[in-house]
C-alpha positions as CSV (number, residue, x, y, z in Angstrom):
1,M,40.2,20.4,22.8
2,K,37.3,23.1,21.3
3,T,38.0,22.1,17.6
4,F,37.7,18.7,18.3
5,S,34.3,19.2,20.7
6,L,33.7,20.8,17.9
7,S,34.3,17.7,15.0
8,V,33.3,15.3,16.7
9,L,29.7,17.7,17.0
10,L,29.7,17.7,12.9
11,L,31.0,14.0,12.8
12,V,27.4,13.3,15.3
13,L,25.1,15.6,12.4
14,A,26.1,14.2,9.8
15,C,25.5,11.1,11.2
16,S,22.5,11.6,12.3
17,A,21.8,13.6,8.6
18,L,22.9,10.3,7.2
19,R,20.8,8.3,9.5
20,A,17.6,10.0,8.6
21,Q,18.7,10.1,4.9
22,T,18.8,6.2,5.2
23,H,15.5,5.5,7.8
24,P,13.1,8.2,6.4
25,H,10.1,8.3,8.9
26,L,6.4,6.9,7.4
27,N,3.8,9.1,6.4
28,C,1.2,8.2,5.8
29,R,-2.4,10.9,5.1
30,T,-4.6,7.9,4.6
31,H,-6.4,8.7,7.5
32,E,-6.9,12.3,6.5
33,V,-7.5,12.1,3.5
34,N,-10.1,9.4,3.4
35,E,-11.8,11.2,6.3
36,H,-12.1,14.0,3.6
37,M,-13.9,12.3,1.4
38,Y,-16.4,11.7,3.5
39,H,-17.0,14.9,4.8
40,L,-17.2,16.3,1.4
41,H,-19.5,13.3,0.3
42,P,-21.3,11.7,3.0
43,E,-22.7,8.9,0.9
44,S,-19.3,8.2,0.9
45,R,-19.1,7.6,4.6
46,T,-23.1,5.6,4.8
47,E,-21.7,3.5,2.0
48,A,-17.7,2.6,4.1
49,E,-19.7,2.2,7.9
50,S,-21.9,-0.5,5.4
51,F,-19.0,-2.1,3.9
52,N,-17.8,-2.3,7.1
53,E,-20.3,-4.5,8.4
54,Y,-20.4,-6.6,5.2
55,S,-16.7,-7.1,6.2
56,R,-17.9,-8.2,10.0
57,N,-20.1,-10.6,8.9
58,F,-17.8,-11.7,6.2
59,A,-15.3,-12.6,8.5
60,K,-17.4,-14.7,10.7
61,T,-19.1,-16.7,8.0
62,H,-15.3,-17.1,6.0
63,T,-13.1,-19.8,6.5
64,H,-9.9,-18.7,5.0
65,T,-9.6,-21.8,3.2
66,A,-5.7,-22.0,3.8
67,A,-7.1,-24.1,7.1
68,R,-9.4,-26.5,5.3
69,G,-6.2,-27.5,2.5
70,E,-7.9,-26.1,-0.2
71,A,-6.9,-23.6,-2.6
72,D,-8.1,-19.9,-2.0
73,P,-9.6,-18.1,-5.2
74,T,-6.6,-16.1,-7.3
75,Y,-7.1,-12.6,-7.7
76,I,-5.4,-11.1,-10.5
77,I,-5.4,-7.8,-10.6
78,P,-4.4,-5.4,-13.4
79,V,-1.9,-2.4,-12.5
80,V,-1.3,1.0,-14.2
81,F,1.4,3.3,-13.5
82,H,2.1,6.5,-13.5
83,I,5.3,7.7,-13.8
84,Y,5.4,12.0,-13.4
85,G,8.8,13.4,-14.3
86,T,12.2,12.3,-14.0
87,S,14.3,12.9,-10.8
88,F,12.6,12.0,-7.7
89,S,15.0,13.6,-5.0
90,G,18.0,12.1,-7.0
91,A,16.6,9.3,-8.0
92,T,15.3,7.3,-11.2
93,V,12.1,5.8,-12.2
94,D,12.5,3.6,-15.2
95,D,10.5,-0.1,-16.5
96,A,13.0,-1.8,-14.9
97,L,12.4,-0.7,-11.0
98,I,8.4,-0.6,-11.7
99,T,9.0,-4.2,-12.5
100,T,10.9,-4.8,-9.4
101,A,8.7,-3.2,-7.3
102,L,5.1,-4.9,-8.6
103,Q,7.3,-8.0,-7.9
104,K,7.9,-6.9,-3.9
105,V,4.3,-6.3,-3.5
106,N,3.3,-9.6,-5.0
107,E,6.0,-10.6,-2.6
108,D,4.8,-9.2,0.5
109,F,1.4,-10.5,-0.2
110,T,2.8,-14.1,-0.3
111,G,4.6,-14.6,1.6
112,L,7.8,-14.9,-0.5
113,N,9.7,-12.1,0.6
114,D,12.7,-13.1,2.2
115,D,12.4,-12.5,6.0
116,Y,8.8,-14.4,6.3
117,G,10.5,-17.5,7.8
118,T,11.5,-15.3,10.3
119,V,7.9,-13.9,12.0
120,S,8.3,-14.0,15.7
121,S,6.9,-16.9,17.6
122,L,4.6,-14.8,19.6
123,F,2.6,-13.9,16.1
124,A,3.4,-16.6,13.6
125,P,0.7,-18.8,14.6
126,I,-1.6,-15.5,13.5
127,K,0.3,-14.8,10.2
128,S,-1.2,-15.6,6.6
129,T,-1.2,-14.7,2.3
130,M,-3.2,-13.7,-0.2
131,D,-3.1,-16.0,-3.2
132,I,-3.2,-12.7,-5.4
133,E,-0.6,-11.2,-8.3
134,F,-1.2,-7.6,-9.3
135,R,0.0,-7.5,-12.7
136,L,1.5,-4.6,-14.9
137,A,-1.4,-4.1,-17.7
138,Q,-0.3,-5.3,-21.1
139,I,-3.4,-3.2,-23.1
140,D,-4.2,0.0,-22.6
141,P,-8.1,1.2,-22.6
142,S,-8.4,1.6,-26.3
143,G,-7.1,-2.0,-27.0
144,N,-3.0,-1.3,-27.6
145,P,-0.1,-3.1,-26.2
146,T,1.6,-1.1,-23.7
147,T,3.9,-2.1,-20.6
148,G,2.3,-0.8,-18.4
149,I,3.6,1.8,-17.3
150,I,3.1,5.5,-18.2
151,Y,5.5,8.4,-18.4
152,H,3.9,12.3,-18.1
153,P,5.8,15.6,-17.0
154,A,6.9,16.3,-13.9
155,A,3.4,16.9,-11.7
156,N,2.9,16.7,-8.0
157,G,-0.1,16.6,-5.5
158,F,-2.4,14.4,-6.0
159,G,-2.2,12.1,-3.0
160,N,-4.6,15.4,-1.5
161,G,-8.1,15.0,-1.8
162,G,-8.6,17.9,-4.1
163,G,-7.9,20.4,-6.1
164,D,-6.2,18.3,-8.7
165,D,-9.0,16.2,-9.8
166,A,-9.3,17.5,-13.5
167,A,-5.7,16.3,-13.8
168,I,-5.9,13.2,-12.4
169,Q,-8.8,12.3,-14.7
170,A,-7.0,13.7,-17.3
171,D,-4.6,10.6,-17.1
172,A,-6.7,7.9,-15.5
173,W,-7.5,4.8,-16.8
174,D,-10.7,3.0,-16.3
175,N,-10.8,2.6,-12.4
176,Y,-13.1,-0.6,-12.9
177,K,-10.5,-1.7,-14.7
178,Y,-7.2,-1.0,-13.7
179,A,-5.7,0.1,-10.4
180,N,-4.0,3.1,-11.1
181,V,-0.6,3.8,-8.9
182,Y,0.3,7.5,-9.3
183,I,4.7,8.2,-8.5
184,Q,5.4,11.2,-7.9
185,S,8.0,13.7,-5.5
186,D,5.6,16.1,-3.5
187,L,2.9,13.9,-2.3
188,Y,1.0,16.8,-1.3
189,N,2.7,19.6,-3.4
190,D,3.6,21.7,0.3
191,G,7.3,21.0,-0.4
192,S,7.8,18.2,0.8
193,T,9.7,15.2,-0.8
194,T,9.9,12.8,2.1
195,N,6.5,12.1,2.3
196,S,6.0,7.5,0.9
197,G,2.2,7.1,-0.2
198,V,-1.4,7.1,0.1
199,A,-4.1,4.9,-0.5
200,W,-7.8,5.7,-0.9
201,Y,-10.2,2.4,0.2
202,P,-12.4,0.9,-2.1
203,N,-15.5,3.3,-2.8
204,T,-18.0,3.7,-5.9
205,W,-17.8,8.0,-6.0
206,M,-13.9,7.4,-6.4
207,S,-14.2,4.6,-9.2
208,D,-16.9,6.4,-10.6
209,N,-15.4,9.7,-11.2
210,N,-11.9,7.5,-12.1
211,L,-10.4,9.3,-8.8
212,A,-9.4,5.5,-6.9
213,R,-5.6,5.8,-6.3
214,V,-2.5,5.3,-5.2
215,V,0.1,8.1,-5.1
216,Y,4.0,6.8,-4.1
217,N,7.4,9.0,-4.1
218,G,9.0,7.1,-6.5
219,R,12.3,7.3,-4.0
220,Y,10.8,5.1,-1.8
221,L,10.4,2.2,-4.8
222,H,12.1,-0.8,-4.0
223,G,16.2,-0.1,-5.7
224,N,16.0,3.3,-4.3
225,T,15.7,2.9,-0.8
226,D,16.0,-0.1,1.8
227,K,13.9,-2.8,1.3
228,E,12.4,-2.9,4.2
229,F,10.9,1.0,4.0
230,A,10.3,0.0,-0.1
231,S,7.6,-2.5,1.8
232,I,5.8,0.9,2.6
233,L,4.4,0.1,-1.5
234,S,2.8,-2.5,0.0
235,H,1.1,-0.9,2.9
236,E,-0.6,1.3,0.6
237,F,-1.4,-1.2,-1.6
238,G,-3.2,-2.7,1.3
239,H,-5.4,0.3,2.5
240,Y,-6.6,0.4,-1.4
241,L,-8.1,-3.3,-0.5
242,N,-9.8,-1.5,2.9
243,L,-6.8,-2.8,5.7
244,I,-6.8,0.6,8.4
245,H,-3.8,1.1,9.8
246,T,-3.6,-1.5,12.9
247,F,-3.5,1.8,14.7
248,E,-6.3,3.6,14.1
249,G,-9.0,3.4,16.7
250,G,-6.2,2.9,19.5
251,C,-7.4,0.2,22.6
252,T,-11.8,1.5,21.2
253,Y,-13.9,-0.7,19.6
254,P,-13.5,-1.7,16.5
255,N,-10.1,-0.2,16.0
256,D,-9.1,-1.2,12.9
257,E,-12.0,-3.7,12.3
258,V,-9.3,-7.2,12.4
259,T,-10.1,-8.8,15.5
260,D,-6.3,-10.6,15.7
261,T,-4.7,-7.6,15.4
262,P,-3.3,-6.8,19.0
263,P,-4.5,-3.2,20.1
264,E,-2.5,0.0,19.6
265,D,-3.1,3.0,21.3
266,Q,-0.3,5.2,19.2
267,S,1.9,4.5,15.7
268,V,5.2,3.8,16.9
269,D,7.6,4.7,14.3
270,G,11.5,3.3,14.4
271,E,11.1,0.7,16.6
272,C,11.1,-2.9,15.5
273,A,11.3,-4.9,19.3
274,G,10.3,-4.0,22.6
275,A,7.1,-2.1,22.4
276,T,4.1,-2.8,24.3
277,N,0.3,-1.2,23.6
278,C,-2.5,0.1,26.1
279,E,-2.7,-3.8,27.9
280,G,0.9,-4.1,28.5
281,N,1.0,-6.6,25.4
282,P,3.5,-6.7,22.3
283,I,2.6,-4.7,19.4
284,N,2.7,-6.7,15.9
285,S,5.8,-4.4,14.8
286,E,6.2,-6.7,11.6
287,N,2.6,-6.1,10.2
288,Y,2.6,-4.4,7.3
289,M,0.1,-1.8,8.1
290,G,1.3,-0.6,11.1
291,Y,4.6,1.7,11.1
292,N,7.2,0.2,13.3
293,G,7.9,-2.5,10.3
294,A,8.8,0.5,7.9
295,S,12.4,1.1,10.2
296,G,13.5,-2.7,9.5
297,C,11.1,-5.5,10.2
298,Y,8.8,-5.8,7.5
299,K,7.2,-9.2,7.4
300,M,3.5,-9.9,7.4
301,F,-0.1,-10.0,7.4
302,T,-2.6,-11.7,10.3
303,A,-5.3,-13.6,8.2
304,G,-7.7,-11.7,9.7
305,Q,-6.1,-9.0,7.9
306,I,-6.6,-11.5,5.1
307,T,-10.1,-12.0,5.2
308,R,-10.7,-8.2,5.2
309,M,-8.9,-7.9,2.1
310,E,-10.4,-10.4,0.3
311,A,-14.1,-8.7,1.5
312,A,-12.7,-6.4,-0.4
313,M,-12.6,-8.3,-3.1
314,N,-16.5,-7.6,-3.4
315,H,-16.8,-4.3,-3.1
316,P,-18.8,-3.1,-6.1
317,S,-15.3,-0.6,-6.8
318,R,-12.4,-3.5,-6.8
319,V,-15.0,-7.1,-8.1
320,T,-14.8,-5.9,-11.6
321,L,-11.2,-6.1,-11.2
322,W,-9.9,-9.1,-11.1
323,Q,-13.3,-11.4,-13.2
324,Q,-12.0,-12.7,-16.9
325,S,-13.6,-10.7,-18.8
326,N,-11.5,-7.6,-17.5
327,L,-8.6,-10.4,-16.9
328,V,-8.7,-11.0,-20.7
329,A,-9.8,-7.2,-21.9
330,T,-6.5,-6.0,-20.0
331,G,-4.2,-8.5,-21.6
332,V,-3.4,-10.5,-18.4
333,F,-4.9,-13.2,-18.4
334,T,-2.1,-15.9,-18.0
335,P,-1.4,-18.4,-15.6
336,T,1.8,-17.4,-15.0
337,G,2.2,-14.0,-16.7
338,P,5.2,-11.7,-16.6
339,Y,5.3,-8.8,-14.3
340,L,6.6,-6.3,-17.8
341,S,6.4,-7.1,-21.2
342,A,9.1,-9.1,-22.9
343,T,10.7,-6.1,-25.4
């Protein structure tokens, strides 16, 4: 009997370990790293508060053009991926993986993800899409052809809000011309390789100093993990375009600065249905900017979130990215170009 009990216990532990590996927890420190940056650079907090006011006014005066039956402006963002090392907790990252990962981000933003049509009836009326395409740069800062995917020796810690600035700047491409994504394993150089990603909101000081970035764990790219958890990369791009976690601010105004996302009094990780908020109403568990969806139900942005991201496209640190002159300079000015240059 003891042998049987021990065997059962070992089986349970093994299954638990497997589940933990298969369904890791989302731990995004975007709020913390931005607060740290605001502490070091108070003028950045002032800028953020001012731009939040701009975004609120933008939302009041902006009618989402899809509701008028017109075409939204098409935003194209040149992207460069910096890959550090060759192994990410046993997973590998190559050009094909990056190409697919970026394609999945585009699908999430434009509503082409395969489960967009299954959004809960409670939130289907407010789901929306953005006419945006993130494209791998085809011309580097020196004017040479590129794949937009650059490989570097292994390095860690670029998710921290300081201490590695010189290394980040050494590899960065002009932040006003390219969105820089850094793929590492140990994002905070603390010995943990299970943190998924982190990003910084639009900020002039960071772009002036070539420190604006998304930092992401290579083991959680599409193809190295299940497709739902891989959509955390879309979550991080949402931060890059000024979206806040749906649970930030709890039930106190202005919450996440978006009026159509239900208030959340806490982050809920691993629950795709049944969770309610402080008002007793269901939370939008399928929202890319919460934690719930990472467990299997990431499906949507709300119309309010799309409007906030459209406002972010006018921020001084983002507005230059999608101008036609920059798209030509970075080689991505084609109506429907490939995510990766032909080889």
